[in-house]
C-alpha positions as CSV (number, residue, x, y, z in Angstrom):
1,X,0.1,0.1,0.0
2,X,3.1,2.3,0.7
3,X,4.4,3.0,-2.5
4,X,6.9,5.9,-1.5
5,X,8.9,4.3,1.2
6,X,12.5,5.8,2.6
7,X,13.7,3.0,4.6
8,X,16.9,5.2,5.0
9,X,15.4,6.9,8.2
10,X,17.4,5.6,11.1
11,X,16.1,3.8,14.1
12,X,16.6,6.6,16.6
13,X,14.6,9.0,14.3
14,X,11.8,6.5,14.0
15,X,11.4,6.2,18.2
16,X,11.5,10.4,18.2
17,X,8.7,10.2,15.6
18,X,6.7,7.6,17.5
19,X,6.9,10.2,20.5
20,X,5.6,12.9,18.4
21,X,2.5,11.0,17.9
22,X,1.6,11.9,21.5
23,X,2.1,15.4,21.0
24,X,-1.2,17.9,21.0
25,X,0.1,19.8,18.0
26,X,-1.7,18.2,14.8
27,X,1.0,19.6,12.7
28,X,3.8,17.7,14.6
29,X,1.5,14.3,14.6
30,X,0.6,14.8,10.8
31,X,4.7,15.1,10.1
32,X,5.6,12.3,12.2
33,X,2.6,10.0,10.7
34,X,3.9,11.0,7.3
35,X,7.6,10.4,8.2
36,X,6.6,7.0,9.7
37,X,4.6,6.0,6.5
38,X,7.6,6.9,4.4
39,X,9.9,4.5,6.7
40,X,7.8,1.8,5.7
41,X,8.5,-1.9,7.0
42,X,11.4,-0.4,8.9
43,X,8.8,1.2,11.3
44,X,6.5,-1.8,11.3
45,X,7.9,-3.7,14.9
46,X,7.7,-0.3,16.9
47,X,4.5,0.7,15.4
48,X,3.0,-2.6,16.4
49,X,4.5,-2.4,19.9
50,X,3.3,1.1,20.0
51,X,-0.2,0.2,19.2
52,X,-0.5,-2.8,21.8
53,X,1.5,-1.2,24.9
54,X,1.7,2.7,24.7
55,X,0.0,4.5,27.4
56,X,-0.9,7.6,25.5
57,X,-4.2,6.5,23.4
58,X,-3.3,9.2,20.6
59,X,-0.4,7.3,20.0
60,X,-1.9,3.8,19.9
61,X,-4.7,5.5,17.4
62,X,-1.9,7.2,15.1
63,X,-0.1,3.7,15.0
64,X,-3.0,1.9,13.8
65,X,-3.4,4.3,11.1
66,X,-0.1,4.3,10.2
67,X,0.0,0.3,10.1
68,X,-3.0,0.4,7.7
69,X,-1.3,2.9,5.6
70,X,2.1,0.9,5.3
71,X,0.0,-2.0,4.4
72,X,2.3,-4.8,5.8
73,X,0.4,-8.1,6.3
74,X,2.7,-8.7,9.3
75,X,0.8,-6.0,11.1
76,X,-2.6,-7.9,10.9
77,X,-2.4,-9.8,14.2
78,X,-1.4,-6.8,16.3
79,X,-4.2,-4.8,14.6
80,X,-6.6,-7.6,15.2
81,X,-5.7,-7.8,18.8
82,X,-6.0,-3.9,19.0
83,X,-9.5,-4.3,18.2
84,X,-9.9,-4.9,22.0
85,X,-8.5,-1.7,23.0
86,X,-10.1,0.3,25.9
87,X,-10.4,3.3,23.9
88,X,-13.1,3.8,21.3
89,X,-10.8,5.9,18.6
90,X,-8.0,3.2,18.9
91,X,-10.5,0.7,18.0
92,X,-12.3,2.6,15.1
93,X,-8.7,3.6,13.4
94,X,-8.0,-0.2,14.0
95,X,-10.8,-1.4,12.1
96,X,-10.6,1.0,9.3
97,X,-6.7,-0.1,8.8
98,X,-7.8,-3.9,9.1
99,X,-10.5,-3.0,6.2
100,X,-7.5,-2.1,3.9
101,X,-6.2,-5.4,4.2
102,X,-9.3,-7.0,2.8
103,X,-9.3,-10.8,2.5
104,X,-5.8,-10.9,4.2
105,X,-7.3,-9.9,7.3
106,X,-10.4,-12.5,7.3
107,X,-8.8,-15.4,8.8
108,X,-6.9,-13.8,11.7
109,X,-10.3,-11.7,12.7
110,X,-12.5,-15.1,12.6
111,X,-10.2,-16.9,14.5
112,X,-10.2,-14.0,17.0
113,X,-13.8,-14.1,17.0
114,X,-13.7,-17.9,17.5
115,X,-11.6,-17.4,20.4
116,X,-13.3,-14.4,21.9
117,X,-16.8,-14.3,20.9
118,X,-17.8,-12.6,24.3
119,X,-15.6,-9.4,23.4
120,X,-18.1,-6.9,22.6
121,X,-15.5,-4.5,21.4
122,X,-14.1,-7.0,19.0
123,X,-17.4,-7.9,17.6
124,X,-18.2,-4.2,17.1
125,X,-14.9,-3.9,15.4
126,X,-15.6,-7.1,13.2
127,X,-18.9,-5.4,12.3
128,X,-17.4,-2.3,11.1
129,X,-15.0,-4.1,9.1
130,X,-17.2,-6.5,7.3
131,X,-19.5,-3.4,6.6
132,X,-16.7,-1.7,5.1
133,X,-16.1,-4.4,2.8
134,X,-19.7,-5.6,1.9
135,X,-19.8,-2.7,-0.5
136,X,-17.0,-4.2,-2.6
137,X,-17.2,-7.3,-4.9
138,X,-14.1,-8.9,-3.0
139,X,-16.5,-9.5,0.1
140,X,-17.2,-13.7,0.0
141,X,-20.3,-15.0,0.6
142,X,-19.6,-17.1,3.6
143,X,-18.9,-14.0,5.7
144,X,-22.6,-13.1,5.4
145,X,-23.2,-16.1,8.1
146,X,-20.8,-14.2,10.5
147,X,-21.9,-10.9,9.8
148,X,-25.7,-12.2,10.6
149,X,-24.4,-14.4,13.8
150,X,-22.6,-11.0,15.0
151,X,-26.2,-8.9,14.9
152,X,-27.8,-11.9,16.5
153,X,-29.4,-11.4,19.7
154,X,-27.3,-14.4,21.0
155,X,-23.9,-13.6,19.4
156,X,-21.5,-15.3,21.6
157,X,-23.7,-18.5,21.1
158,X,-24.2,-18.0,17.3
159,X,-20.6,-16.9,16.4
160,X,-18.3,-19.9,16.7
161,X,-20.6,-22.0,14.3
162,X,-20.8,-19.1,11.7
163,X,-16.8,-18.6,12.0
164,X,-16.4,-22.4,11.7
165,X,-18.4,-22.6,8.5
166,X,-16.8,-19.2,7.1
167,X,-13.0,-20.6,7.7
168,X,-14.0,-24.1,6.2
169,X,-15.3,-22.4,3.0
170,X,-12.8,-19.6,2.7
171,X,-9.9,-22.3,3.1
């Protein structure tokens, strides 16, 4: 997804730009975001760590957005995990980023739903992602059953069977 990467940015600069994601200054955050996106895959490990462990929700939110823009499939697992973040903005931007991965995100997301059907935040994120993708022609039919189960009045009971059926069909 990131066509103009600059892997020559030194590691210590990447860490400085990560710190800038916490700033209240939107211009500084935008500059940091642009620079981190241009660093490409070199920035992915520290962005994943930021997304999953940083104390500042703004840094986690921006890390989610940047990972989606970079588009490295190795980020999908961290993004799926971040759908359970305690902050709504982080979860929203994480879902938006996961939707950018399209079918590459399906299996990890379905497996997370299978493992944690009780997670309201994970279910909400999945609904958002699937809603984003349903409008595209890339949306596979087997996921319709998962979407239906997520909207079910008893989703915790309905999700595992729907996920199993979708995974079996998508494999």
